[in-house]
LUMTI-253934 format. One record per atom (N, C-alpha, C): residue number from 0; atom name; z negated, y, x. Coordinates in steps of 0.2 Angstrom, whole numbers, padded with zeros to 4 digits. Layout:
residues N
+-----+------+-------+-------+-------+
!   n ! atom !     w !     v !     u !
+-----+------+-------+-------+-------+
! NUM !   CA !     Z !     Y !     X !
...
+-----+------+-------+-------+-------+
end
This chain:
residues 135
+-----+------+-------+-------+-------+
!   n ! atom !     w !     v !     u !
+-----+------+-------+-------+-------+
!   0 !    N ! -0164 !  0059 ! -0121 !
!   0 !   CA ! -0162 !  0055 ! -0126 !
!   0 !    C ! -0154 !  0056 ! -0128 !
!   1 !    N ! -0152 !  0062 ! -0127 !
!   1 !   CA ! -0145 !  0063 ! -0128 !
!   1 !    C ! -0140 !  0059 ! -0124 !
!   2 !    N ! -0142 !  0057 ! -0118 !
!   2 !   CA ! -0138 !  0054 ! -0113 !
!   2 !    C ! -0137 !  0046 ! -0115 !
!   3 !    N ! -0141 !  0044 ! -0119 !
!   3 !   CA ! -0142 !  0037 ! -0121 !
!   3 !    C ! -0136 !  0034 ! -0125 !
!   4 !    N ! -0135 !  0028 ! -0125 !
!   4 !   CA ! -0130 !  0025 ! -0128 !
!   4 !    C ! -0132 !  0022 ! -0135 !
!   5 !    N ! -0127 !  0019 ! -0139 !
!   5 !   CA ! -0128 !  0017 ! -0146 !
!   5 !    C ! -0134 !  0012 ! -0147 !
!   6 !    N ! -0135 !  0008 ! -0142 !
!   6 !   CA ! -0141 !  0003 ! -0143 !
!   6 !    C ! -0148 !  0007 ! -0144 !
!   7 !    N ! -0149 !  0012 ! -0139 !
!   7 !   CA ! -0155 !  0016 ! -0139 !
!   7 !    C ! -0156 !  0020 ! -0146 !
!   8 !    N ! -0150 !  0023 ! -0148 !
!   8 !   CA ! -0150 !  0027 ! -0154 !
!   8 !    C ! -0151 !  0023 ! -0160 !
!   9 !    N ! -0149 !  0016 ! -0160 !
!   9 !   CA ! -0149 !  0012 ! -0166 !
!   9 !    C ! -0156 !  0009 ! -0166 !
!  10 !    N ! -0160 !  0009 ! -0161 !
!  10 !   CA ! -0167 !  0006 ! -0161 !
!  10 !    C ! -0173 !  0011 ! -0161 !
!  11 !    N ! -0171 !  0017 ! -0160 !
!  11 !   CA ! -0176 !  0022 ! -0159 !
!  11 !    C ! -0179 !  0025 ! -0165 !
!  12 !    N ! -0185 !  0024 ! -0167 !
!  12 !   CA ! -0188 !  0025 ! -0173 !
!  12 !    C ! -0193 !  0032 ! -0173 !
!  13 !    N ! -0193 !  0035 ! -0167 !
!  13 !   CA ! -0196 !  0042 ! -0166 !
!  13 !    C ! -0204 !  0041 ! -0166 !
!  14 !    N ! -0207 !  0045 ! -0170 !
!  14 !   CA ! -0214 !  0045 ! -0170 !
!  14 !    C ! -0217 !  0041 ! -0175 !
!  15 !    N ! -0217 !  0035 ! -0174 !
!  15 !   CA ! -0220 !  0030 ! -0179 !
!  15 !    C ! -0226 !  0027 ! -0175 !
!  16 !    N ! -0232 !  0026 ! -0178 !
!  16 !   CA ! -0238 !  0023 ! -0175 !
!  16 !    C ! -0237 !  0016 ! -0174 !
!  17 !    N ! -0242 !  0013 ! -0171 !
!  17 !   CA ! -0242 !  0006 ! -0169 !
!  17 !    C ! -0243 !  0001 ! -0176 !
!  18 !    N ! -0246 !  0004 ! -0181 !
!  18 !   CA ! -0247 !  0000 ! -0187 !
!  18 !    C ! -0240 ! -0001 ! -0190 !
!  19 !    N ! -0237 !  0005 ! -0191 !
!  19 !   CA ! -0230 !  0004 ! -0194 !
!  19 !    C ! -0225 !  0000 ! -0190 !
!  20 !    N ! -0226 !  0001 ! -0183 !
!  20 !   CA ! -0222 ! -0003 ! -0179 !
!  20 !    C ! -0223 ! -0011 ! -0180 !
!  21 !    N ! -0229 ! -0013 ! -0181 !
!  21 !   CA ! -0231 ! -0020 ! -0182 !
!  21 !    C ! -0228 ! -0022 ! -0188 !
!  22 !    N ! -0229 ! -0018 ! -0194 !
!  22 !   CA ! -0227 ! -0020 ! -0200 !
!  22 !    C ! -0219 ! -0021 ! -0200 !
!  23 !    N ! -0216 ! -0016 ! -0197 !
!  23 !   CA ! -0208 ! -0017 ! -0197 !
!  23 !    C ! -0206 ! -0023 ! -0193 !
!  24 !    N ! -0209 ! -0025 ! -0188 !
!  24 !   CA ! -0207 ! -0031 ! -0184 !
!  24 !    C ! -0209 ! -0037 ! -0187 !
!  25 !    N ! -0215 ! -0037 ! -0190 !
!  25 !   CA ! -0217 ! -0043 ! -0194 !
!  25 !    C ! -0213 ! -0044 ! -0200 !
!  26 !    N ! -0211 ! -0039 ! -0204 !
!  26 !   CA ! -0208 ! -0040 ! -0210 !
!  26 !    C ! -0200 ! -0041 ! -0209 !
!  27 !    N ! -0197 ! -0037 ! -0205 !
!  27 !   CA ! -0190 ! -0038 ! -0204 !
!  27 !    C ! -0187 ! -0041 ! -0198 !
!  28 !    N ! -0192 ! -0042 ! -0193 !
!  28 !   CA ! -0190 ! -0045 ! -0187 !
!  28 !    C ! -0191 ! -0052 ! -0186 !
!  29 !    N ! -0190 ! -0055 ! -0181 !
!  29 !   CA ! -0192 ! -0062 ! -0179 !
!  29 !    C ! -0193 ! -0062 ! -0172 !
!  30 !    N ! -0195 ! -0068 ! -0169 !
!  30 !   CA ! -0196 ! -0069 ! -0162 !
!  30 !    C ! -0191 ! -0066 ! -0158 !
!  31 !    N ! -0193 ! -0061 ! -0154 !
!  31 !   CA ! -0189 ! -0057 ! -0149 !
!  31 !    C ! -0186 ! -0051 ! -0152 !
!  32 !    N ! -0187 ! -0049 ! -0158 !
!  32 !   CA ! -0185 ! -0043 ! -0161 !
!  32 !    C ! -0188 ! -0037 ! -0157 !
!  33 !    N ! -0185 ! -0032 ! -0156 !
!  33 !   CA ! -0188 ! -0026 ! -0153 !
!  33 !    C ! -0185 ! -0019 ! -0156 !
!  34 !    N ! -0190 ! -0014 ! -0154 !
!  34 !   CA ! -0188 ! -0007 ! -0156 !
!  34 !    C ! -0191 ! -0003 ! -0151 !
!  35 !    N ! -0189 !  0004 ! -0152 !
!  35 !   CA ! -0191 !  0009 ! -0147 !
!  35 !    C ! -0194 !  0014 ! -0151 !
!  36 !    N ! -0200 !  0017 ! -0149 !
!  36 !   CA ! -0203 !  0023 ! -0152 !
!  36 !    C ! -0206 !  0027 ! -0147 !
!  37 !    N ! -0208 !  0033 ! -0149 !
!  37 !   CA ! -0212 !  0038 ! -0145 !
!  37 !    C ! -0219 !  0035 ! -0143 !
!  38 !    N ! -0221 !  0036 ! -0137 !
!  38 !   CA ! -0228 !  0035 ! -0135 !
!  38 !    C ! -0232 !  0040 ! -0139 !
!  39 !    N ! -0238 !  0037 ! -0141 !
!  39 !   CA ! -0243 !  0041 ! -0145 !
!  39 !    C ! -0248 !  0044 ! -0140 !
!  40 !    N ! -0248 !  0042 ! -0134 !
!  40 !   CA ! -0253 !  0044 ! -0129 !
!  40 !    C ! -0250 !  0047 ! -0123 !
!  41 !    N ! -0244 !  0046 ! -0121 !
!  41 !   CA ! -0241 !  0049 ! -0115 !
!  41 !    C ! -0234 !  0053 ! -0117 !
!  42 !    N ! -0235 !  0060 ! -0117 !
!  42 !   CA ! -0229 !  0064 ! -0119 !
!  42 !    C ! -0223 !  0063 ! -0114 !
!  43 !    N ! -0217 !  0062 ! -0118 !
!  43 !   CA ! -0211 !  0061 ! -0114 !
!  43 !    C ! -0210 !  0053 ! -0113 !
!  44 !    N ! -0215 !  0049 ! -0114 !
!  44 !   CA ! -0214 !  0042 ! -0113 !
!  44 !    C ! -0212 !  0038 ! -0120 !
!  45 !    N ! -0209 !  0032 ! -0119 !
!  45 !   CA ! -0207 !  0029 ! -0125 !
!  45 !    C ! -0211 !  0022 ! -0125 !
!  46 !    N ! -0211 !  0019 ! -0130 !
!  46 !   CA ! -0214 !  0012 ! -0131 !
!  46 !    C ! -0209 !  0007 ! -0133 !
!  47 !    N ! -0208 !  0002 ! -0129 !
!  47 !   CA ! -0203 ! -0004 ! -0131 !
!  47 !    C ! -0208 ! -0009 ! -0134 !
!  48 !    N ! -0207 ! -0010 ! -0141 !
!  48 !   CA ! -0211 ! -0015 ! -0145 !
!  48 !    C ! -0207 ! -0021 ! -0146 !
!  49 !    N ! -0210 ! -0027 ! -0145 !
!  49 !   CA ! -0207 ! -0033 ! -0145 !
!  49 !    C ! -0211 ! -0038 ! -0149 !
!  50 !    N ! -0208 ! -0042 ! -0154 !
!  50 !   CA ! -0212 ! -0047 ! -0158 !
!  50 !    C ! -0212 ! -0053 ! -0154 !
!  51 !    N ! -0217 ! -0056 ! -0152 !
!  51 !   CA ! -0218 ! -0062 ! -0149 !
!  51 !    C ! -0224 ! -0065 ! -0153 !
!  52 !    N ! -0223 ! -0069 ! -0158 !
!  52 !   CA ! -0229 ! -0072 ! -0162 !
!  52 !    C ! -0234 ! -0075 ! -0158 !
!  53 !    N ! -0240 ! -0073 ! -0160 !
!  53 !   CA ! -0242 ! -0070 ! -0166 !
!  53 !    C ! -0243 ! -0062 ! -0165 !
!  54 !    N ! -0241 ! -0059 ! -0160 !
!  54 !   CA ! -0242 ! -0052 ! -0159 !
!  54 !    C ! -0236 ! -0048 ! -0158 !
!  55 !    N ! -0237 ! -0042 ! -0158 !
!  55 !   CA ! -0231 ! -0037 ! -0156 !
!  55 !    C ! -0234 ! -0034 ! -0150 !
!  56 !    N ! -0230 ! -0035 ! -0144 !
!  56 !   CA ! -0231 ! -0033 ! -0138 !
!  56 !    C ! -0228 ! -0026 ! -0137 !
!  57 !    N ! -0232 ! -0021 ! -0134 !
!  57 !   CA ! -0230 ! -0015 ! -0132 !
!  57 !    C ! -0229 ! -0013 ! -0125 !
!  58 !    N ! -0224 ! -0011 ! -0123 !
!  58 !   CA ! -0223 ! -0009 ! -0116 !
!  58 !    C ! -0221 ! -0002 ! -0115 !
!  59 !    N ! -0224 !  0002 ! -0111 !
!  59 !   CA ! -0223 !  0009 ! -0110 !
!  59 !    C ! -0217 !  0010 ! -0105 !
!  60 !    N ! -0212 !  0014 ! -0107 !
!  60 !   CA ! -0207 !  0016 ! -0103 !
!  60 !    C ! -0208 !  0023 ! -0100 !
!  61 !    N ! -0208 !  0024 ! -0094 !
!  61 !   CA ! -0209 !  0031 ! -0091 !
!  61 !    C ! -0203 !  0034 ! -0087 !
!  62 !    N ! -0203 !  0040 ! -0087 !
!  62 !   CA ! -0197 !  0043 ! -0084 !
!  62 !    C ! -0200 !  0047 ! -0077 !
!  63 !    N ! -0196 !  0046 ! -0072 !
!  63 !   CA ! -0197 !  0049 ! -0066 !
!  63 !    C ! -0191 !  0055 ! -0065 !
!  64 !    N ! -0190 !  0057 ! -0060 !
!  64 !   CA ! -0185 !  0063 ! -0059 !
!  64 !    C ! -0178 !  0061 ! -0061 !
!  65 !    N ! -0176 !  0055 ! -0059 !
!  65 !   CA ! -0169 !  0053 ! -0061 !
!  65 !    C ! -0169 !  0045 ! -0064 !
!  66 !    N ! -0175 !  0043 ! -0066 !
!  66 !   CA ! -0174 !  0036 ! -0068 !
!  66 !    C ! -0180 !  0034 ! -0073 !
!  67 !    N ! -0179 !  0028 ! -0076 !
!  67 !   CA ! -0184 !  0026 ! -0081 !
!  67 !    C ! -0187 !  0019 ! -0078 !
!  68 !    N ! -0193 !  0018 ! -0080 !
!  68 !   CA ! -0196 !  0011 ! -0078 !
!  68 !    C ! -0201 !  0009 ! -0083 !
!  69 !    N ! -0202 !  0002 ! -0083 !
!  69 !   CA ! -0207 ! -0001 ! -0087 !
!  69 !    C ! -0214 !  0000 ! -0083 !
!  70 !    N ! -0219 !  0002 ! -0086 !
!  70 !   CA ! -0225 !  0003 ! -0083 !
!  70 !    C ! -0230 ! -0003 ! -0085 !
!  71 !    N ! -0232 ! -0007 ! -0081 !
!  71 !   CA ! -0236 ! -0013 ! -0082 !
!  71 !    C ! -0243 ! -0012 ! -0078 !
!  72 !    N ! -0248 ! -0011 ! -0082 !
!  72 !   CA ! -0255 ! -0010 ! -0079 !
!  72 !    C ! -0255 ! -0005 ! -0075 !
!  73 !    N ! -0252 !  0001 ! -0076 !
!  73 !   CA ! -0251 !  0007 ! -0072 !
!  73 !    C ! -0246 !  0007 ! -0067 !
!  74 !    N ! -0243 !  0001 ! -0065 !
!  74 !   CA ! -0239 !  0000 ! -0060 !
!  74 !    C ! -0231 !  0001 ! -0063 !
!  75 !    N ! -0227 !  0005 ! -0060 !
!  75 !   CA ! -0220 !  0006 ! -0062 !
!  75 !    C ! -0216 !  0000 ! -0059 !
!  76 !    N ! -0212 ! -0003 ! -0063 !
!  76 !   CA ! -0208 ! -0009 ! -0060 !
!  76 !    C ! -0201 ! -0006 ! -0059 !
!  77 !    N ! -0196 ! -0010 ! -0059 !
!  77 !   CA ! -0189 ! -0008 ! -0057 !
!  77 !    C ! -0187 ! -0002 ! -0060 !
!  78 !    N ! -0183 !  0002 ! -0057 !
!  78 !   CA ! -0181 !  0008 ! -0059 !
!  78 !    C ! -0174 !  0007 ! -0062 !
!  79 !    N ! -0172 !  0011 ! -0068 !
!  79 !   CA ! -0166 !  0011 ! -0071 !
!  79 !    C ! -0163 !  0018 ! -0072 !
!  80 !    N ! -0157 !  0019 ! -0072 !
!  80 !   CA ! -0154 !  0026 ! -0073 !
!  80 !    C ! -0156 !  0029 ! -0080 !
!  81 !    N ! -0155 !  0024 ! -0085 !
!  81 !   CA ! -0156 !  0026 ! -0092 !
!  81 !    C ! -0160 !  0021 ! -0096 !
!  82 !    N ! -0162 !  0023 ! -0102 !
!  82 !   CA ! -0166 !  0018 ! -0106 !
!  82 !    C ! -0162 !  0012 ! -0108 !
!  83 !    N ! -0156 !  0014 ! -0109 !
!  83 !   CA ! -0151 !  0009 ! -0111 !
!  83 !    C ! -0150 !  0003 ! -0106 !
!  84 !    N ! -0149 !  0006 ! -0099 !
!  84 !   CA ! -0148 !  0001 ! -0094 !
!  84 !    C ! -0155 ! -0003 ! -0093 !
!  85 !    N ! -0161 !  0000 ! -0094 !
!  85 !   CA ! -0167 ! -0003 ! -0093 !
!  85 !    C ! -0168 ! -0009 ! -0098 !
!  86 !    N ! -0166 ! -0007 ! -0105 !
!  86 !   CA ! -0167 ! -0012 ! -0110 !
!  86 !    C ! -0162 ! -0018 ! -0109 !
!  87 !    N ! -0156 ! -0016 ! -0107 !
!  87 !   CA ! -0151 ! -0021 ! -0106 !
!  87 !    C ! -0153 ! -0026 ! -0100 !
!  88 !    N ! -0155 ! -0023 ! -0095 !
!  88 !   CA ! -0158 ! -0026 ! -0089 !
!  88 !    C ! -0163 ! -0031 ! -0091 !
!  89 !    N ! -0168 ! -0029 ! -0095 !
!  89 !   CA ! -0173 ! -0034 ! -0097 !
!  89 !    C ! -0170 ! -0039 ! -0102 !
!  90 !    N ! -0165 ! -0037 ! -0106 !
!  90 !   CA ! -0163 ! -0042 ! -0110 !
!  90 !    C ! -0159 ! -0048 ! -0107 !
!  91 !    N ! -0155 ! -0046 ! -0101 !
!  91 !   CA ! -0151 ! -0051 ! -0098 !
!  91 !    C ! -0156 ! -0055 ! -0093 !
!  92 !    N ! -0161 ! -0053 ! -0091 !
!  92 !   CA ! -0165 ! -0056 ! -0086 !
!  92 !    C ! -0168 ! -0063 ! -0088 !
!  93 !    N ! -0168 ! -0068 ! -0084 !
!  93 !   CA ! -0171 ! -0074 ! -0086 !
!  93 !    C ! -0179 ! -0073 ! -0087 !
!  94 !    N ! -0181 ! -0077 ! -0092 !
!  94 !   CA ! -0188 ! -0076 ! -0094 !
!  94 !    C ! -0193 ! -0077 ! -0088 !
!  95 !    N ! -0191 ! -0081 ! -0083 !
!  95 !   CA ! -0196 ! -0082 ! -0077 !
!  95 !    C ! -0195 ! -0076 ! -0073 !
!  96 !    N ! -0190 ! -0072 ! -0073 !
!  96 !   CA ! -0189 ! -0066 ! -0069 !
!  96 !    C ! -0193 ! -0060 ! -0071 !
!  97 !    N ! -0195 ! -0060 ! -0077 !
!  97 !   CA ! -0198 ! -0054 ! -0080 !
!  97 !    C ! -0205 ! -0055 ! -0083 !
!  98 !    N ! -0209 ! -0050 ! -0083 !
!  98 !   CA ! -0216 ! -0050 ! -0085 !
!  98 !    C ! -0217 ! -0048 ! -0093 !
!  99 !    N ! -0211 ! -0047 ! -0096 !
!  99 !   CA ! -0212 ! -0045 ! -0103 !
!  99 !    C ! -0209 ! -0051 ! -0108 !
! 100 !    N ! -0211 ! -0050 ! -0114 !
! 100 !   CA ! -0208 ! -0054 ! -0119 !
! 100 !    C ! -0201 ! -0054 ! -0120 !
! 101 !    N ! -0197 ! -0059 ! -0121 !
! 101 !   CA ! -0190 ! -0059 ! -0121 !
! 101 !    C ! -0187 ! -0054 ! -0127 !
! 102 !    N ! -0182 ! -0050 ! -0125 !
! 102 !   CA ! -0179 ! -0046 ! -0130 !
! 102 !    C ! -0172 ! -0049 ! -0132 !
! 103 !    N ! -0173 ! -0052 ! -0138 !
! 103 !   CA ! -0167 ! -0055 ! -0141 !
! 103 !    C ! -0163 ! -0052 ! -0146 !
! 104 !    N ! -0166 ! -0048 ! -0150 !
! 104 !   CA ! -0163 ! -0045 ! -0156 !
! 104 !    C ! -0165 ! -0038 ! -0158 !
! 105 !    N ! -0161 ! -0033 ! -0157 !
! 105 !   CA ! -0163 ! -0026 ! -0158 !
! 105 !    C ! -0165 ! -0025 ! -0166 !
! 106 !    N ! -0170 ! -0022 ! -0168 !
! 106 !   CA ! -0171 ! -0021 ! -0175 !
! 106 !    C ! -0168 ! -0014 ! -0176 !
! 107 !    N ! -0162 ! -0014 ! -0179 !
! 107 !   CA ! -0158 ! -0008 ! -0180 !
! 107 !    C ! -0160 ! -0004 ! -0186 !
! 108 !    N ! -0162 !  0002 ! -0185 !
! 108 !   CA ! -0165 !  0006 ! -0190 !
! 108 !    C ! -0160 !  0007 ! -0196 !
! 109 !    N ! -0153 !  0007 ! -0195 !
! 109 !   CA ! -0149 !  0008 ! -0201 !
! 109 !    C ! -0149 !  0002 ! -0206 !
! 110 !    N ! -0152 ! -0003 ! -0204 !
! 110 !   CA ! -0153 ! -0009 ! -0209 !
! 110 !    C ! -0159 ! -0008 ! -0213 !
! 111 !    N ! -0163 ! -0002 ! -0212 !
! 111 !   CA ! -0169 ! -0001 ! -0216 !
! 111 !    C ! -0168 !  0006 ! -0219 !
! 112 !    N ! -0171 !  0006 ! -0225 !
! 112 !   CA ! -0171 !  0013 ! -0229 !
! 112 !    C ! -0179 !  0015 ! -0230 !
! 113 !    N ! -0181 !  0021 ! -0228 !
! 113 !   CA ! -0187 !  0023 ! -0229 !
! 113 !    C ! -0188 !  0026 ! -0236 !
! 114 !    N ! -0193 !  0023 ! -0240 !
! 114 !   CA ! -0194 !  0026 ! -0247 !
! 114 !    C ! -0199 !  0031 ! -0247 !
! 115 !    N ! -0200 !  0035 ! -0252 !
! 115 !   CA ! -0205 !  0040 ! -0253 !
! 115 !    C ! -0212 !  0037 ! -0253 !
! 116 !    N ! -0213 !  0031 ! -0254 !
! 116 !   CA ! -0220 !  0028 ! -0255 !
! 116 !    C ! -0222 !  0026 ! -0248 !
! 117 !    N ! -0218 !  0026 ! -0243 !
! 117 !   CA ! -0220 !  0024 ! -0236 !
! 117 !    C ! -0219 !  0017 ! -0234 !
! 118 !    N ! -0215 !  0014 ! -0238 !
! 118 !   CA ! -0213 !  0007 ! -0237 !
! 118 !    C ! -0206 !  0006 ! -0235 !
! 119 !    N ! -0205 !  0002 ! -0230 !
! 119 !   CA ! -0198 !  0001 ! -0228 !
! 119 !    C ! -0195 ! -0004 ! -0232 !
! 120 !    N ! -0188 ! -0003 ! -0234 !
! 120 !   CA ! -0185 ! -0008 ! -0238 !
! 120 !    C ! -0179 ! -0010 ! -0234 !
! 121 !    N ! -0178 ! -0017 ! -0234 !
! 121 !   CA ! -0172 ! -0020 ! -0230 !
! 121 !    C ! -0166 ! -0019 ! -0235 !
! 122 !    N ! -0160 ! -0017 ! -0231 !
! 122 !   CA ! -0154 ! -0016 ! -0234 !
! 122 !    C ! -0149 ! -0021 ! -0231 !
! 123 !    N ! -0146 ! -0025 ! -0235 !
! 123 !   CA ! -0141 ! -0029 ! -0232 !
! 123 !    C ! -0134 ! -0025 ! -0232 !
! 124 !    N ! -0130 ! -0027 ! -0227 !
! 124 !   CA ! -0123 ! -0024 ! -0227 !
! 124 !    C ! -0118 ! -0029 ! -0227 !
! 125 !    N ! -0113 ! -0028 ! -0230 !
! 125 !   CA ! -0107 ! -0032 ! -0231 !
! 125 !    C ! -0101 ! -0030 ! -0228 !
! 126 !    N ! -0097 ! -0034 ! -0225 !
! 126 !   CA ! -0091 ! -0033 ! -0222 !
! 126 !    C ! -0085 ! -0033 ! -0227 !
! 127 !    N ! -0086 ! -0034 ! -0233 !
! 127 !   CA ! -0081 ! -0035 ! -0238 !
! 127 !    C ! -0080 ! -0028 ! -0241 !
! 128 !    N ! -0073 ! -0026 ! -0243 !
! 128 !   CA ! -0071 ! -0020 ! -0246 !
! 128 !    C ! -0072 ! -0020 ! -0253 !
! 129 !    N ! -0074 ! -0025 ! -0256 !
! 129 !   CA ! -0075 ! -0026 ! -0263 !
! 129 !    C ! -0082 ! -0024 ! -0265 !
! 130 !    N ! -0082 ! -0019 ! -0270 !
! 130 !   CA ! -0089 ! -0017 ! -0272 !
! 130 !    C ! -0093 ! -0022 ! -0276 !
! 131 !    N ! -0089 ! -0027 ! -0278 !
! 131 !   CA ! -0093 ! -0032 ! -0282 !
! 131 !    C ! -0094 ! -0039 ! -0278 !
! 132 !    N ! -0093 ! -0038 ! -0272 !
! 132 !   CA ! -0095 ! -0044 ! -0267 !
! 132 !    C ! -0102 ! -0045 ! -0267 !
! 133 !    N ! -0104 ! -0051 ! -0265 !
! 133 !   CA ! -0112 ! -0052 ! -0264 !
! 133 !    C ! -0112 ! -0054 ! -0257 !
! 134 !    N ! -0118 ! -0051 ! -0254 !
! 134 !   CA ! -0119 ! -0053 ! -0247 !
! 134 !    C ! -0122 ! -0060 ! -0246 !
+-----+------+-------+-------+-------+
end
């Protein structure tokens, strides 16, 4: 994970379960929103989770010796050097060229704040330097 770029770090939520993932994408995302989390069943693998109404689709990303690939029904698809290049590759691909839901909008974790009661709260950010500005 340390070799990955800003995109991966901004959408990586760590060890969250599928139910929390679904709630996040349903509440804060929209069609094509996506995030990255640890796989609960395969150690060292990640799950790329994408909202495509009415579901959240989950794709396992697996690592080989020097590359990452999306695993579809147990079959490894195209190889990429990093998670970032894999995600960007599928984001740029035409919908007819790939077998996954379109990746249009990363669900950036810095826009969310975790409270002690276990609910995520959306935080808007402003570009204004004035503390009295309204977003």
